[in-house]
N, C-alpha and C positions, 0 to 999 in steps of 0.2 A: 082506533080510525084515522088520528094523526097521519102515523107513518105510511099508509097508503097516497096523499096528497105528498109530502116529502119525498116517496119513491116517484113521483110523477114529472114533480119541478125538478128531480135531481137529471132524471130519463130527458124532460127539455132540456136540460140547461144544456145538456153533454149532445145534444143533438144540435144547438143552438152554435156552439163551438165548435164542432165538424163541421157548419156551414159557413162560419166565417173562415174556416180553416180552409176552407174549398175557394174562396173569391179570386182577384183581383185585386183588390187592395193593398195597401201597403204596408209591411209587416210592422210599421208601430201603430199601424191602424189596427190593424189587427192583435196587435198585444192588448190594448188599449180596450176593445169589444169584450174581448176574453174578458181581461182583470173587470169590468165593469162589469159581467155577467158572475164571476168567480164572488166580488166583494158580496155586490146586491143581486142575490138570485134570482127572484121575483122580478123588482122593479128593474133589473138589467136585462130579462129574457123580453120584458114589453119594450121595453126601450130599443133592442134590438129589433125588433120586432117591428116595429111601424120605422126604425132609421138609422139602422144598420146596413151595412152592407151584405147583398144579397148573393147566395153563390151561384156558381156557373151550369152545376149539375144539378137537372130536373129529374124525379120520378115518374 
């Protein structure tokens, strides 16, 4: 059952990284946000959701 949570977190992290790449933020800022998400997957995802740069692409 724990693997389902891991897969969901992984998918959300990949989605967040794709959203960060599609922003107008500086490359340095993008790298720092991506590192935060890679190093702290759950906490980094939550912090990015509330404080991170948002993508210009909307679904």
